[in-house]
Short mmCIF file of the C-alpha atoms (twelve columns), coordinates in Angstrom:
data_MODEL
# 
_entry.id   MODEL 
# 
loop_
_atom_site.group_PDB 
_atom_site.id 
_atom_site.type_symbol 
_atom_site.label_atom_id 
_atom_site.label_alt_id 
_atom_site.label_comp_id 
_atom_site.label_asym_id 
_atom_site.label_seq_id 
_atom_site.Cartn_x 
_atom_site.Cartn_y 
_atom_site.Cartn_z 
_atom_site.pdbx_PDB_model_num 
ATOM 1   C CA . UNK A 1   200.676 198.982 0.995   1 
ATOM 2   C CA . UNK A 2   198.919 196.764 3.550   1 
ATOM 3   C CA . UNK A 3   196.184 196.142 0.984   1 
ATOM 4   C CA . UNK A 4   198.820 195.137 -1.560  1 
ATOM 5   C CA . UNK A 5   200.338 192.595 0.812   1 
ATOM 6   C CA . UNK A 6   196.929 191.187 1.886   1 
ATOM 7   C CA . UNK A 7   196.031 190.753 -1.774  1 
ATOM 8   C CA . UNK A 8   199.299 188.881 -2.291  1 
ATOM 9   C CA . UNK A 9   198.467 186.669 0.695   1 
ATOM 10  C CA . UNK A 10  195.011 185.857 -0.657  1 
ATOM 11  C CA . UNK A 11  196.254 185.047 -4.145  1 
ATOM 12  C CA . UNK A 12  199.314 183.054 -3.172  1 
ATOM 13  C CA . UNK A 13  199.126 182.176 0.500   1 
ATOM 14  C CA . UNK A 14  195.794 180.360 0.416   1 
ATOM 15  C CA . UNK A 15  196.766 178.242 -2.551  1 
ATOM 16  C CA . UNK A 16  200.072 177.357 -0.978  1 
ATOM 17  C CA . UNK A 17  201.998 178.988 -3.794  1 
ATOM 18  C CA . UNK A 18  203.530 181.668 -1.591  1 
ATOM 19  C CA . UNK A 19  206.303 179.232 -0.713  1 
ATOM 20  C CA . UNK A 20  207.531 178.444 -4.196  1 
ATOM 21  C CA . UNK A 21  210.103 175.844 -5.144  1 
ATOM 22  C CA . UNK A 22  212.633 178.668 -5.313  1 
ATOM 23  C CA . UNK A 23  211.845 179.765 -1.745  1 
ATOM 24  C CA . UNK A 24  211.782 176.196 -0.404  1 
ATOM 25  C CA . UNK A 25  215.170 175.524 -1.940  1 
ATOM 26  C CA . UNK A 26  216.591 178.267 0.241   1 
ATOM 27  C CA . UNK A 27  217.722 180.253 -2.766  1 
ATOM 28  C CA . UNK A 28  215.803 183.350 -1.701  1 
ATOM 29  C CA . UNK A 29  217.031 184.849 1.545   1 
ATOM 30  C CA . UNK A 30  214.044 187.158 2.074   1 
ATOM 31  C CA . UNK A 31  210.301 187.038 1.537   1 
ATOM 32  C CA . UNK A 32  210.362 190.724 0.639   1 
ATOM 33  C CA . UNK A 33  213.104 193.133 -0.359  1 
ATOM 34  C CA . UNK A 34  212.286 196.839 -0.544  1 
ATOM 35  C CA . UNK A 35  214.598 199.035 -2.606  1 
ATOM 36  C CA . UNK A 36  214.297 202.550 -1.216  1 
ATOM 37  C CA . UNK A 37  214.016 203.869 2.323   1 
ATOM 38  C CA . UNK A 38  211.486 206.654 1.879   1 
ATOM 39  C CA . UNK A 39  207.888 207.004 3.039   1 
ATOM 40  C CA . UNK A 40  206.461 204.321 0.748   1 
ATOM 41  C CA . UNK A 41  209.312 201.845 1.113   1 
ATOM 42  C CA . UNK A 42  209.509 202.023 4.909   1 
ATOM 43  C CA . UNK A 43  205.734 201.729 5.313   1 
ATOM 44  C CA . UNK A 44  205.741 198.667 3.059   1 
ATOM 45  C CA . UNK A 45  208.653 196.999 4.859   1 
ATOM 46  C CA . UNK A 46  207.216 197.533 8.342   1 
ATOM 47  C CA . UNK A 47  203.763 196.328 7.299   1 
ATOM 48  C CA . UNK A 48  205.171 193.162 5.724   1 
ATOM 49  C CA . UNK A 49  207.237 192.482 8.854   1 
ATOM 50  C CA . UNK A 50  204.063 192.700 10.927  1 
ATOM 51  C CA . UNK A 51  202.677 189.869 8.799   1 
ATOM 52  C CA . UNK A 52  205.612 187.768 9.956   1 
ATOM 53  C CA . UNK A 53  207.605 187.945 6.755   1 
ATOM 54  C CA . UNK A 54  211.379 188.111 6.527   1 
ATOM 55  C CA . UNK A 55  212.049 191.586 5.159   1 
ATOM 56  C CA . UNK A 56  215.033 193.681 4.094   1 
ATOM 57  C CA . UNK A 57  215.354 197.327 3.064   1 
ATOM 58  C CA . UNK A 58  218.097 198.463 0.731   1 
ATOM 59  C CA . UNK A 59  218.610 202.240 0.659   1 
ATOM 60  C CA . UNK A 60  221.295 204.545 -0.702  1 
ATOM 61  C CA . UNK A 61  221.333 208.308 -1.258  1 
ATOM 62  C CA . UNK A 62  223.423 209.440 -4.192  1 
ATOM 63  C CA . UNK A 63  224.920 212.833 -3.240  1 
ATOM 64  C CA . UNK A 64  223.520 215.773 -5.182  1 
ATOM 65  C CA . UNK A 65  225.745 217.454 -7.800  1 
ATOM 66  C CA . UNK A 66  226.662 219.908 -5.027  1 
ATOM 67  C CA . UNK A 67  227.619 217.047 -2.693  1 
ATOM 68  C CA . UNK A 68  224.607 217.121 -0.372  1 
ATOM 69  C CA . UNK A 69  223.634 213.809 1.213   1 
ATOM 70  C CA . UNK A 70  221.345 212.629 4.006   1 
ATOM 71  C CA . UNK A 71  220.104 209.623 5.947   1 
ATOM 72  C CA . UNK A 72  217.263 207.111 5.965   1 
ATOM 73  C CA . UNK A 73  213.732 208.417 5.465   1 
ATOM 74  C CA . UNK A 74  213.522 209.594 1.882   1 
ATOM 75  C CA . UNK A 75  212.518 212.934 0.400   1 
ATOM 76  C CA . UNK A 76  209.800 213.836 2.897   1 
ATOM 77  C CA . UNK A 77  211.959 213.489 5.987   1 
ATOM 78  C CA . UNK A 78  215.206 214.881 4.622   1 
ATOM 79  C CA . UNK A 79  214.601 217.314 1.771   1 
ATOM 80  C CA . UNK A 80  210.843 217.745 1.550   1 
ATOM 81  C CA . UNK A 81  207.851 218.031 3.843   1 
ATOM 82  C CA . UNK A 82  209.596 218.089 7.220   1 
ATOM 83  C CA . UNK A 83  212.349 220.700 6.711   1 
ATOM 84  C CA . UNK A 84  210.084 222.736 4.423   1 
ATOM 85  C CA . UNK A 85  207.348 223.004 7.043   1 
ATOM 86  C CA . UNK A 86  209.870 223.905 9.731   1 
ATOM 87  C CA . UNK A 87  211.373 226.665 7.597   1 
ATOM 88  C CA . UNK A 88  207.873 227.868 6.788   1 
ATOM 89  C CA . UNK A 89  207.196 227.957 10.533  1 
ATOM 90  C CA . UNK A 90  210.302 230.109 10.971  1 
ATOM 91  C CA . UNK A 91  208.855 232.543 8.423   1 
ATOM 92  C CA . UNK A 92  205.479 232.577 10.199  1 
ATOM 93  C CA . UNK A 93  207.173 233.368 13.509  1 
ATOM 94  C CA . UNK A 94  208.920 236.327 11.893  1 
ATOM 95  C CA . UNK A 95  205.610 237.583 10.543  1 
ATOM 96  C CA . UNK A 96  204.017 237.166 13.981  1 
ATOM 97  C CA . UNK A 97  206.770 239.282 15.543  1 
ATOM 98  C CA . UNK A 98  205.899 242.127 13.188  1 
ATOM 99  C CA . UNK A 99  202.174 241.775 13.876  1 
ATOM 100 C CA . UNK A 100 202.758 241.625 17.632  1 
ATOM 101 C CA . UNK A 101 203.590 245.334 17.736  1 
ATOM 102 C CA . UNK A 102 199.981 246.125 16.892  1 
ATOM 103 C CA . UNK A 103 198.903 244.172 19.966  1 
ATOM 104 C CA . UNK A 104 201.088 246.029 22.441  1 
ATOM 105 C CA . UNK A 105 204.295 244.013 22.294  1 
ATOM 106 C CA . UNK A 106 207.468 246.105 22.340  1 
ATOM 107 C CA . UNK A 107 209.889 244.383 19.975  1 
ATOM 108 C CA . UNK A 108 213.166 245.984 18.953  1 
ATOM 109 C CA . UNK A 109 213.411 246.701 15.245  1 
ATOM 110 C CA . UNK A 110 214.658 245.581 12.858  1 
ATOM 111 C CA . UNK A 111 214.003 241.918 13.609  1 
ATOM 112 C CA . UNK A 112 216.952 239.829 12.372  1 
ATOM 113 C CA . UNK A 113 216.911 236.161 11.417  1 
ATOM 114 C CA . UNK A 114 220.001 233.931 11.783  1 
ATOM 115 C CA . UNK A 115 219.895 231.163 9.171   1 
ATOM 116 C CA . UNK A 116 222.648 229.061 10.747  1 
ATOM 117 C CA . UNK A 117 220.738 228.729 14.034  1 
ATOM 118 C CA . UNK A 118 217.546 227.655 12.253  1 
ATOM 119 C CA . UNK A 119 219.420 225.285 9.938   1 
ATOM 120 C CA . UNK A 120 221.250 223.586 12.794  1 
ATOM 121 C CA . UNK A 121 218.013 223.002 14.715  1 
ATOM 122 C CA . UNK A 122 216.189 221.618 11.676  1 
ATOM 123 C CA . UNK A 123 219.078 219.420 10.569  1 
ATOM 124 C CA . UNK A 124 219.452 217.989 14.070  1 
ATOM 125 C CA . UNK A 125 215.738 217.194 14.131  1 
ATOM 126 C CA . UNK A 126 215.922 215.503 10.726  1 
ATOM 127 C CA . UNK A 127 218.888 213.416 11.895  1 
ATOM 128 C CA . UNK A 128 216.837 212.300 14.900  1 
ATOM 129 C CA . UNK A 129 214.158 211.084 12.477  1 
ATOM 130 C CA . UNK A 130 216.812 209.233 10.452  1 
ATOM 131 C CA . UNK A 131 217.883 207.436 13.620  1 
ATOM 132 C CA . UNK A 132 214.273 206.768 14.585  1 
ATOM 133 C CA . UNK A 133 213.627 204.993 11.294  1 
ATOM 134 C CA . UNK A 134 216.716 202.832 11.810  1 
ATOM 135 C CA . UNK A 135 215.486 201.877 15.288  1 
ATOM 136 C CA . UNK A 136 211.986 201.064 14.004  1 
ATOM 137 C CA . UNK A 137 213.383 198.725 11.365  1 
ATOM 138 C CA . UNK A 138 215.563 197.033 13.955  1 
ATOM 139 C CA . UNK A 139 212.630 196.640 16.360  1 
ATOM 140 C CA . UNK A 140 210.582 194.980 13.623  1 
ATOM 141 C CA . UNK A 141 213.530 192.751 12.678  1 
ATOM 142 C CA . UNK A 142 213.836 194.297 9.224   1 
ATOM 143 C CA . UNK A 143 217.374 194.025 7.851   1 
ATOM 144 C CA . UNK A 144 218.786 197.354 6.648   1 
ATOM 145 C CA . UNK A 145 221.407 197.630 3.907   1 
ATOM 146 C CA . UNK A 146 222.963 201.022 3.146   1 
ATOM 147 C CA . UNK A 147 223.685 200.126 -0.469  1 
ATOM 148 C CA . UNK A 148 222.797 201.052 -4.025  1 
ATOM 149 C CA . UNK A 149 220.818 198.238 -5.631  1 
ATOM 150 C CA . UNK A 150 220.395 196.958 -9.175  1 
ATOM 151 C CA . UNK A 151 218.708 193.874 -10.609 1 
ATOM 152 C CA . UNK A 152 220.834 190.912 -11.661 1 
ATOM 153 C CA . UNK A 153 217.790 188.725 -12.330 1 
ATOM 154 C CA . UNK A 154 214.095 188.918 -11.334 1 
ATOM 155 C CA . UNK A 155 214.785 187.672 -7.787  1 
ATOM 156 C CA . UNK A 156 218.351 188.898 -7.271  1 
ATOM 157 C CA . UNK A 157 219.619 192.346 -6.338  1 
ATOM 158 C CA . UNK A 158 223.263 193.348 -6.506  1 
ATOM 159 C CA . UNK A 159 223.990 195.760 -3.668  1 
ATOM 160 C CA . UNK A 160 226.989 198.057 -3.767  1 
ATOM 161 C CA . UNK A 161 228.231 200.141 -0.833  1 
ATOM 162 C CA . UNK A 162 229.855 203.560 -1.137  1 
ATOM 163 C CA . UNK A 163 233.223 201.845 -0.640  1 
ATOM 164 C CA . UNK A 164 232.522 199.448 -3.517  1 
ATOM 165 C CA . UNK A 165 231.764 196.330 -1.465  1 
ATOM 166 C CA . UNK A 166 229.277 194.042 -3.209  1 
ATOM 167 C CA . UNK A 167 226.494 192.039 -1.551  1 
ATOM 168 C CA . UNK A 168 224.018 189.776 -3.352  1 
ATOM 169 C CA . UNK A 169 220.491 189.728 -1.904  1 
ATOM 170 C CA . UNK A 170 217.681 187.459 -3.108  1 
ATOM 171 C CA . UNK A 171 213.970 187.785 -2.396  1 
ATOM 172 C CA . UNK A 172 210.689 186.147 -3.322  1 
ATOM 173 C CA . UNK A 173 209.012 189.537 -3.784  1 
ATOM 174 C CA . UNK A 174 210.582 192.917 -4.500  1 
ATOM 175 C CA . UNK A 175 209.147 196.416 -4.062  1 
ATOM 176 C CA . UNK A 176 210.814 199.331 -5.842  1 
ATOM 177 C CA . UNK A 177 210.401 202.581 -3.914  1 
ATOM 178 C CA . UNK A 178 213.386 204.687 -4.907  1 
ATOM 179 C CA . UNK A 179 211.439 207.935 -5.320  1 
ATOM 180 C CA . UNK A 180 212.529 210.869 -7.425  1 
ATOM 181 C CA . UNK A 181 215.174 213.577 -7.538  1 
ATOM 182 C CA . UNK A 182 215.051 217.192 -8.774  1 
ATOM 183 C CA . UNK A 183 215.862 217.838 -12.414 1 
ATOM 184 C CA . UNK A 184 218.652 220.123 -13.580 1 
ATOM 185 C CA . UNK A 185 218.167 222.079 -16.837 1 
ATOM 186 C CA . UNK A 186 221.508 220.875 -18.179 1 
ATOM 187 C CA . UNK A 187 220.930 222.647 -21.512 1 
ATOM 188 C CA . UNK A 188 221.480 225.961 -19.686 1 
ATOM 189 C CA . UNK A 189 225.152 226.910 -19.391 1 
ATOM 190 C CA . UNK A 190 226.255 226.954 -15.753 1 
ATOM 191 C CA . UNK A 191 223.065 225.374 -14.408 1 
ATOM 192 C CA . UNK A 192 224.714 222.251 -13.023 1 
ATOM 193 C CA . UNK A 193 227.963 223.900 -11.964 1 
ATOM 194 C CA . UNK A 194 226.484 226.800 -10.005 1 
ATOM 195 C CA . UNK A 195 222.854 225.993 -9.222  1 
ATOM 196 C CA . UNK A 196 221.275 224.094 -6.350  1 
ATOM 197 C CA . UNK A 197 217.920 222.347 -5.894  1 
ATOM 198 C CA . UNK A 198 215.632 221.579 -2.970  1 
ATOM 199 C CA . UNK A 199 217.981 218.652 -2.266  1 
ATOM 200 C CA . UNK A 200 220.568 221.237 -1.191  1 
ATOM 201 C CA . UNK A 201 218.559 224.166 0.169   1 
ATOM 202 C CA . UNK A 202 217.489 222.476 3.400   1 
ATOM 203 C CA . UNK A 203 221.062 221.420 4.220   1 
ATOM 204 C CA . UNK A 204 222.770 224.779 3.666   1 
ATOM 205 C CA . UNK A 205 224.700 225.788 6.770   1 
ATOM 206 C CA . UNK A 206 224.742 229.481 5.846   1 
ATOM 207 C CA . UNK A 207 222.057 231.758 4.423   1 
ATOM 208 C CA . UNK A 208 221.499 231.504 0.653   1 
ATOM 209 C CA . UNK A 209 221.285 235.312 0.555   1 
ATOM 210 C CA . UNK A 210 219.715 236.953 -2.469  1 
ATOM 211 C CA . UNK A 211 218.065 234.024 -4.223  1 
ATOM 212 C CA . UNK A 212 216.617 233.337 -7.657  1 
ATOM 213 C CA . UNK A 213 214.188 230.409 -7.718  1 
ATOM 214 C CA . UNK A 214 213.580 229.133 -11.252 1 
ATOM 215 C CA . UNK A 215 210.302 227.316 -11.841 1 
ATOM 216 C CA . UNK A 216 206.572 227.664 -11.321 1 
ATOM 217 C CA . UNK A 217 205.931 224.461 -9.357  1 
ATOM 218 C CA . UNK A 218 204.669 224.222 -5.794  1 
ATOM 219 C CA . UNK A 219 208.231 223.387 -4.741  1 
ATOM 220 C CA . UNK A 220 209.379 226.682 -6.256  1 
ATOM 221 C CA . UNK A 221 206.656 228.795 -4.660  1 
ATOM 222 C CA . UNK A 222 206.857 227.119 -1.249  1 
ATOM 223 C CA . UNK A 223 210.603 227.667 -1.029  1 
ATOM 224 C CA . UNK A 224 210.418 231.222 -2.347  1 
ATOM 225 C CA . UNK A 225 207.651 231.957 0.152   1 
ATOM 226 C CA . UNK A 226 209.594 230.993 3.260   1 
ATOM 227 C CA . UNK A 227 212.810 232.568 1.965   1 
ATOM 228 C CA . UNK A 228 210.954 235.865 1.619   1 
ATOM 229 C CA . UNK A 229 209.354 235.295 5.016   1 
ATOM 230 C CA . UNK A 230 212.691 235.108 6.809   1 
ATOM 231 C CA . UNK A 231 213.812 238.336 5.196   1 
ATOM 232 C CA . UNK A 232 215.758 237.264 2.105   1 
ATOM 233 C CA . UNK A 233 215.619 239.076 -1.232  1 
ATOM 234 C CA . UNK A 234 213.842 236.421 -3.310  1 
ATOM 235 C CA . UNK A 235 212.807 236.332 -6.968  1 
ATOM 236 C CA . UNK A 236 210.815 233.645 -8.801  1 
ATOM 237 C CA . UNK A 237 211.388 233.229 -12.534 1 
ATOM 238 C CA . UNK A 238 208.503 231.602 -14.424 1 
ATOM 239 C CA . UNK A 239 208.434 230.774 -18.107 1 
ATOM 240 C CA . UNK A 240 204.735 229.961 -18.135 1 
ATOM 241 C CA . UNK A 241 201.768 229.810 -15.746 1 
ATOM 242 C CA . UNK A 242 202.209 229.158 -12.016 1 
ATOM 243 C CA . UNK A 243 201.178 225.836 -10.488 1 
ATOM 244 C CA . UNK A 244 200.280 224.093 -13.734 1 
ATOM 245 C CA . UNK A 245 197.651 221.427 -13.107 1 
ATOM 246 C CA . UNK A 246 196.086 223.373 -10.248 1 
ATOM 247 C CA . UNK A 247 193.074 225.698 -10.363 1 
ATOM 248 C CA . UNK A 248 194.430 228.842 -12.015 1 
ATOM 249 C CA . UNK A 249 192.204 231.237 -10.091 1 
ATOM 250 C CA . UNK A 250 193.717 229.905 -6.871  1 
ATOM 251 C CA . UNK A 251 197.201 229.916 -8.413  1 
ATOM 252 C CA . UNK A 252 196.806 233.630 -9.176  1 
ATOM 253 C CA . UNK A 253 195.754 234.294 -5.592  1 
ATOM 254 C CA . UNK A 254 198.887 232.498 -4.375  1 
ATOM 255 C CA . UNK A 255 201.260 234.576 -6.512  1 
ATOM 256 C CA . UNK A 256 199.411 237.818 -5.684  1 
ATOM 257 C CA . UNK A 257 199.691 237.022 -1.975  1 
ATOM 258 C CA . UNK A 258 203.405 236.281 -2.345  1 
ATOM 259 C CA . UNK A 259 203.975 239.560 -4.203  1 
ATOM 260 C CA . UNK A 260 202.178 241.489 -1.460  1 
ATOM 261 C CA . UNK A 261 204.625 239.998 1.062   1 
ATOM 262 C CA . UNK A 262 207.683 240.936 -0.973  1 
ATOM 263 C CA . UNK A 263 208.472 238.030 -3.325  1 
ATOM 264 C CA . UNK A 264 209.448 239.360 -6.746  1 
ATOM 265 C CA . UNK A 265 208.422 237.636 -9.977  1 
ATOM 266 C CA . UNK A 266 210.009 237.565 -13.412 1 
ATOM 267 C CA . UNK A 267 207.078 236.318 -15.479 1 
ATOM 268 C CA . UNK A 268 207.264 234.887 -18.996 1 
ATOM 269 C CA . UNK A 269 211.047 234.642 -18.640 1 
ATOM 270 C CA . UNK A 270 213.562 231.800 -18.894 1 
ATOM 271 C CA . UNK A 271 217.288 231.728 -18.045 1 
ATOM 272 C CA . UNK A 272 219.838 231.244 -20.815 1 
ATOM 273 C CA . UNK A 273 223.047 231.068 -18.775 1 
ATOM 274 C CA . UNK A 274 224.528 231.324 -15.290 1 
ATOM 275 C CA . UNK A 275 228.022 232.727 -14.795 1 
ATOM 276 C CA . UNK A 276 230.145 233.086 -11.680 1 
ATOM 277 C CA . UNK A 277 231.604 236.549 -11.167 1 
ATOM 278 C CA . UNK A 278 234.871 237.424 -9.424  1 
ATOM 279 C CA . UNK A 279 232.789 238.566 -6.453  1 
ATOM 280 C CA . UNK A 280 231.412 234.972 -6.226  1 
ATOM 281 C CA . UNK A 281 227.986 236.302 -7.164  1 
ATOM 282 C CA . UNK A 282 226.067 234.410 -9.838  1 
ATOM 283 C CA . UNK A 283 225.086 236.442 -12.864 1 
ATOM 284 C CA . UNK A 284 221.960 235.129 -14.557 1 
ATOM 285 C CA . UNK A 285 220.992 236.088 -18.096 1 
ATOM 286 C CA . UNK A 286 217.409 235.531 -19.210 1 
ATOM 287 C CA . UNK A 287 214.993 236.209 -22.048 1 
ATOM 288 C CA . UNK A 288 211.416 237.453 -21.919 1 
ATOM 289 C CA . UNK A 289 209.264 235.270 -24.168 1 
ATOM 290 C CA . UNK A 290 206.664 237.992 -24.810 1 
ATOM 291 C CA . UNK A 291 208.969 240.930 -25.506 1 
ATOM 292 C CA . UNK A 292 211.977 239.066 -26.857 1 
ATOM 293 C CA . UNK A 293 214.204 241.197 -24.639 1 
ATOM 294 C CA . UNK A 294 217.172 240.067 -22.574 1 
ATOM 295 C CA . UNK A 295 217.895 240.832 -18.929 1 
ATOM 296 C CA . UNK A 296 220.591 240.151 -16.344 1 
ATOM 297 C CA . UNK A 297 220.957 240.339 -12.583 1 
ATOM 298 C CA . UNK A 298 223.273 238.892 -9.962  1 
ATOM 299 C CA . UNK A 299 222.313 236.588 -7.097  1 
ATOM 300 C CA . UNK A 300 223.993 234.763 -4.247  1 
ATOM 301 C CA . UNK A 301 222.081 231.549 -4.961  1 
ATOM 302 C CA . UNK A 302 220.226 230.114 -7.953  1 
ATOM 303 C CA . UNK A 303 217.813 227.313 -7.132  1 
ATOM 304 C CA . UNK A 304 216.259 225.107 -9.807  1 
ATOM 305 C CA . UNK A 305 212.699 223.900 -9.201  1 
ATOM 306 C CA . UNK A 306 211.828 222.718 -12.690 1 
ATOM 307 C CA . UNK A 307 210.433 219.276 -11.949 1 
ATOM 308 C CA . UNK A 308 211.510 215.886 -10.680 1 
ATOM 309 C CA . UNK A 309 212.645 212.673 -12.359 1 
ATOM 310 C CA . UNK A 310 212.206 209.068 -11.150 1 
ATOM 311 C CA . UNK A 311 215.352 207.666 -9.533  1 
ATOM 312 C CA . UNK A 312 215.452 204.435 -11.540 1 
ATOM 313 C CA . UNK A 313 218.474 204.905 -13.786 1 
ATOM 314 C CA . UNK A 314 220.789 202.490 -11.949 1 
ATOM 315 C CA . UNK A 315 218.190 199.784 -11.194 1 
ATOM 316 C CA . UNK A 316 218.830 197.864 -14.427 1 
ATOM 317 C CA . UNK A 317 215.076 197.423 -14.948 1 
ATOM 318 C CA . UNK A 318 215.379 196.421 -18.596 1 
ATOM 319 C CA . UNK A 319 217.290 193.280 -17.570 1 
ATOM 320 C CA . UNK A 320 214.273 191.859 -15.747 1 
ATOM 321 C CA . UNK A 321 211.561 193.217 -18.041 1 
ATOM 322 C CA . UNK A 322 210.030 195.879 -15.787 1 
ATOM 323 C CA . UNK A 323 208.282 198.254 -18.181 1 
ATOM 324 C CA . UNK A 324 208.590 202.018 -17.894 1 
ATOM 325 C CA . UNK A 325 206.984 204.971 -19.633 1 
ATOM 326 C CA . UNK A 326 209.381 205.919 -22.422 1 
ATOM 327 C CA . UNK A 327 208.672 209.635 -21.968 1 
ATOM 328 C CA . UNK A 328 208.721 210.007 -18.176 1 
ATOM 329 C CA . UNK A 329 210.897 207.045 -17.178 1 
ATOM 330 C CA . UNK A 330 208.348 206.121 -14.529 1 
ATOM 331 C CA . UNK A 331 207.416 202.505 -13.838 1 
ATOM 332 C CA . UNK A 332 204.081 201.299 -15.188 1 
ATOM 333 C CA . UNK A 333 201.952 199.582 -12.526 1 
ATOM 334 C CA . UNK A 334 198.423 198.194 -12.310 1 
ATOM 335 C CA . UNK A 335 195.766 198.902 -9.671  1 
ATOM 336 C CA . UNK A 336 197.560 196.655 -7.165  1 
ATOM 337 C CA . UNK A 337 200.911 198.393 -7.809  1 
ATOM 338 C CA . UNK A 338 202.320 195.343 -9.592  1 
ATOM 339 C CA . UNK A 339 204.737 195.951 -12.462 1 
ATOM 340 C CA . UNK A 340 204.961 193.968 -15.687 1 
ATOM 341 C CA . UNK A 341 206.854 191.323 -13.665 1 
ATOM 342 C CA . UNK A 342 204.305 189.635 -11.319 1 
ATOM 343 C CA . UNK A 343 206.383 189.501 -8.122  1 
ATOM 344 C CA . UNK A 344 207.943 192.960 -8.553  1 
ATOM 345 C CA . UNK A 345 205.947 195.946 -7.312  1 
ATOM 346 C CA . UNK A 346 206.540 199.700 -7.364  1 
ATOM 347 C CA . UNK A 347 205.174 202.420 -5.087  1 
ATOM 348 C CA . UNK A 348 205.513 206.168 -4.758  1 
ATOM 349 C CA . UNK A 349 207.015 208.802 -7.024  1 
ATOM 350 C CA . UNK A 350 208.536 206.312 -9.452  1 
ATOM 351 C CA . UNK A 351 205.092 205.151 -10.626 1 
ATOM 352 C CA . UNK A 352 202.928 206.785 -13.262 1 
ATOM 353 C CA . UNK A 353 199.958 207.370 -10.974 1 
ATOM 354 C CA . UNK A 354 201.624 208.988 -7.976  1 
ATOM 355 C CA . UNK A 355 203.040 212.265 -6.696  1 
ATOM 356 C CA . UNK A 356 205.334 213.238 -3.854  1 
ATOM 357 C CA . UNK A 357 202.314 214.339 -1.835  1 
ATOM 358 C CA . UNK A 358 200.437 211.056 -2.367  1 
ATOM 359 C CA . UNK A 359 203.322 208.827 -1.345  1 
ATOM 360 C CA . UNK A 360 203.862 210.913 1.773   1 
ATOM 361 C CA . UNK A 361 200.266 210.224 2.760   1 
ATOM 362 C CA . UNK A 362 201.120 206.525 2.712   1 
ATOM 363 C CA . UNK A 363 199.487 206.040 -0.724  1 
# 
């Protein structure tokens, strides 16, 4: 992001065009407005502020269909890397306790894990990171707006708070960094009503219990791995190959390792419906694509990990001419992360050339 801003300085600053007639007229309140308070957006805002620019960040988290919400910091901090690694660490500690017996440690069996204790510790840590990001923005004199934003014109953003209060913000340059959200397979009956995603898993206050994870992505396998590791009955349902896009020899080693540690797999299967029973259990019906047979089982939790979609639906991009890929919905950018509108940029998961992992590395 620093390279992007330096390039902008070279192209516009040296020629004196950086302060356009629009900026000189006082019409634009900010040099840079960043829409999205995740890894890419915050890095961009703080870097621009270090160059002496007047910067604002506009961030809003739409609650998940199950009502889960979180603070500033984006996917990585709240519902991705950070809580996932901490839950994985909890699983590793459990495994170490079992191994310790072979090294002379006397540990009472069976070892029991309390989800609520782990969840409280992780959620408190995440909230401390949320606060830390707020403090960093304040220290760098970056204005923070907790609002949903949409374009009114190429330099104007209409911000709307949860309570419905409207604020108009104008900027010379705009960076879109709204990230992505998990997809729901809405064509499956009961998927939206009864299922959760990774947006919800890390904020559950009580154990998910017996869990079905649907999907073959790394999100699916990572979550299933630590759920098994802390002692939960966990099944992964995959319609096709695991970890598509990765080396398949390594992908097979991953699933074999998971099976050896207790994760169950329903391979070549896809769910057709989810129903809630009187016992509050979720009954899942599925089909096997190879055999054509149907199966059912009941679970406490069904988690969808079937991909992510760019969070651009409410931005009103078509109004200002920002082009997107018609199939993926992602914003098309060039090598400098500029969109089809010269002063509007996009970074992170909403662009065609990025992934969650890349944006978390600071792109």
